[in-house]
C-alpha positions in Angstrom: 7.3 16.5 5.6 8.4 14.5 2.5 7.4 10.9 2.0 9.0 8.6 -0.6 6.7 5.6 -1.2 7.8 2.3 -2.6 4.6 0.5 -3.5 4.0 -3.1 -4.7 1.6 -2.3 -7.5 -0.4 0.4 -9.3 -3.7 -0.2 -7.5 -2.1 0.4 -4.2 -0.4 3.6 -5.6 -3.9 4.8 -6.6 -5.2 4.3 -3.1 -2.3 6.0 -1.5 -2.9 9.0 -3.7 -6.3 9.3 -2.2 -5.0 8.8 1.4 -2.3 11.5 0.9 -4.9 13.9 -0.5 -7.0 13.4 2.6 -4.0 13.9 4.9 -2.8 17.0 3.1 -6.3 18.5 3.5 -6.5 17.5 7.2 -3.1 19.0 8.0 -3.7 22.1 5.9 -1.3 24.2 8.0 1.6 22.0 7.2 3.7 21.5 4.1 3.4 17.8 3.0 5.0 16.4 -0.2 5.3 12.9 -1.5 6.4 10.8 -4.4 5.8 7.2 -5.2 7.5 4.4 -7.1 5.2 1.5 -8.0 6.4 -1.9 -9.0 4.9 -4.7 -11.1 4.4 -7.1 -8.2 5.9 -8.3 -5.0 8.6 -10.7 -6.2 10.9 -12.5 -3.7 13.1 -11.2 -1.0 16.8 -11.8 -2.0 19.2 -12.9 0.7 22.1 -11.1 -0.7 22.6 -8.0 -2.8 25.2 -5.7 -4.3 25.4 -2.4 -6.2 25.5 -4.2 -9.5 22.1 -5.9 -9.1 19.8 -5.5 -12.2 16.3 -4.1 -11.9 13.5 -6.7 -12.1 10.4 -4.5 -11.7 9.4 -6.5 -8.6 9.4 -4.8 -5.2 11.2 -7.3 -3.1 13.8 -8.2 -5.7 14.7 -4.6 -6.2 14.2 -3.4 -2.6 17.9 -3.2 -1.6 18.7 -1.1 -4.7 15.9 1.4 -4.2 16.4 1.7 -0.4 20.1 2.6 -1.0 19.2 5.0 -3.8 16.6 6.9 -1.9 18.7 6.9 1.2 21.4 8.7 -0.7 18.9 11.1 -2.3 17.3 12.1 1.0 20.4 12.2 3.1 21.0 15.5 4.8 17.3 16.6 4.4 15.1 17.0 7.4 11.7 15.4 7.9 11.8 12.7 5.2 10.7 9.1 5.3 10.8 6.1 3.0 7.5 4.2 3.3 7.4 0.7 1.8 3.9 -0.6 1.2 3.3 -4.2 0.3 1.2 -7.3 0.9 2.0 -10.1 3.3 0.1 -12.7 1.2 0.5 -15.9 3.3 3.5 -14.8 5.4 3.5 -14.2 9.2 3.3 -10.4 9.3 5.7 -9.8 12.2 8.3 -12.2 10.9 8.1 -10.6 7.5 8.5 -7.1 8.9 11.6 -8.3 10.9 13.1 -9.7 7.7 12.5 -6.4 5.9 14.1 -4.4 8.8 17.2 -6.7 8.7 17.5 -6.0 5.0 17.4 -2.2 5.7 20.1 -2.6 8.3 22.3 -4.6 6.0 21.7 -2.0 3.3 22.9 0.7 5.7 19.7 2.8 5.3 19.9 5.8 7.7 16.9 7.7 6.4 13.8 7.2 8.5 11.8 4.4 7.1 8.8 2.1 7.8 7.4 -1.1 6.3 3.6 -1.0 6.1 2.2 -4.5 5.3 -1.4 -4.9 4.1 -2.9 -8.0 5.7 -3.5 -10.0 3.5 -3.5 -7.5 0.7 -4.5 -4.0 -0.2 -8.1 -4.9 -0.8 -8.4 -5.6 2.9 -7.9 -1.9 3.4 -10.9 -1.2 1.1 -13.0 -3.9 2.9 -12.2 -2.1 6.1 -14.6 0.7 5.2 -18.0 -0.7 4.2 -19.6 2.8 4.0 -17.0 3.8 1.4 -17.8 0.7 -0.6 -21.5 1.5 -0.5 -20.9 5.1 -1.6 -18.7 3.9 -4.5 -20.9 1.0 -5.4 -24.6 1.6 -4.4 -25.6 -1.8 -5.7 -22.9 -3.6 -3.7 -23.9 -7.2 -2.8 -23.5 -7.0 1.0 -24.0 -10.7 1.5 -20.7 -11.4 -0.3 -18.8 -9.8 2.6 -20.8 -11.0 5.6 -18.4 -13.9 6.4 -15.3 -11.9 5.7 -13.0 -11.5 8.7 -10.9 -8.3 8.6 -7.2 -8.8 8.0 -7.5 -12.5 7.9 -5.2 -14.7 5.8 -7.7 -15.8 3.3 -9.7 -14.6 0.2 -9.6 -10.8 0.0 -9.8 -9.4 -3.5 -12.0 -12.3 -4.4 -14.5 -11.2 -1.7 -14.4 -7.7 -3.0 -15.0 -8.9 -6.6 -18.0 -10.9 -5.5 -19.4 -7.8 -3.8 -18.8 -5.1 -6.5 -17.9 -6.6 -9.8 -20.8 -6.8 -12.3 -20.9 -10.6 -12.5 -19.0 -11.3 -9.3 -15.7 -13.2 -9.0 -16.7 -15.8 -11.6 -17.5 -13.0 -14.1 -14.2 -11.4 -13.5 -12.2 -14.6 -13.9 -14.1 -15.5 -17.1 -13.3 -12.1 -18.6 -9.7 -12.2 -17.4 -9.1 -15.7 -18.8 -5.5 -16.7 -18.2 -4.2 -13.1 -18.2 -3.9 -10.8 -15.1 -4.6 -7.6 -17.0 -8.4 -7.5 -16.4 -7.9 -8.3 -12.6 -5.3 -5.6 -12.3 -7.7 -3.1 -14.1 -10.5 -4.0 -11.7 -8.3 -3.6 -8.6 -7.2 -0.1 -9.8 -10.9 0.8 -10.3 -11.8 -0.4 -6.8 -8.9 1.5 -5.3 -9.8 4.7 -7.1 -13.6 4.6 -6.5 -13.6 3.3 -3.0 -10.5 5.2 -1.9 -12.2 8.5 -2.8 -14.8 7.9 -0.1 -12.7 6.3 2.6 -12.7 7.7 6.1 -9.2 7.4 7.5 -10.4 7.4 11.1 -13.0 4.7 10.9 -11.4 2.0 8.9 -11.7 -1.5 10.6 -8.4 -2.8 9.1 -5.6 -2.9 11.8 -2.9 -3.0 9.1 -4.5 0.1 7.5 -4.5 1.9 10.8 -0.9 1.0 11.3 -0.1 2.6 7.9 -2.1 5.8 8.5 -0.8 6.2 12.1 2.8 6.0 10.9 2.1 8.8 8.4 0.3 10.9 10.9 3.0 10.5 13.6 5.7 11.7 11.2 3.6 14.7 9.9 2.8 15.8 13.5 6.5 15.7 14.5 7.8 17.4 11.4 8.7 21.0 10.9 8.3 23.1 7.7 9.2 20.8 4.7 11.7 21.4 2.1 10.3 21.5 -1.4 11.6 18.7 -3.7 
């Protein structure tokens, strides 16, 4: 089985690396390969597109272009899938997924594909496994997450920052100033440290379980994979 991931940002790419390592270990009798392309943010979904579009570095802006490109690359190969992983932010998840499916149809993507939407954002997947957070950060401030509702449209990375960052959210914002660099660095660290301890079976995030179940379903239905 071969997965081609299109991923909103580098921190999510780090987390997916851990998830795939766990799946490869779990399905040790099967050949599983993957590659990922991460972007510099979500961007905006364009209503039209053509083959002369210029790359922007944002996932939604470039989605038509990359779906077409990987559809061509993977055409004729068995047991392949394009997996798009992105946040919904403040959008209605099901409406957002329908918009993405329409875009794939309009782009004439024939390769198996699935849109996996983190609700509200990737850090919700980390917050779905409190045991992994405690293993990665033994001094975690549990009180910071006691009022968090899983996969709710509200503060997510901010809750995690209050729980695990040295001086909480205010400390991170003070260090970051007006630049996103420090926040992005912290998110990558959380994805790496917590992701290493995550239990794929016992995560409380429904959107995380949707993602993992889609990967598992395809692996279990696949035959021997072709090496890329």
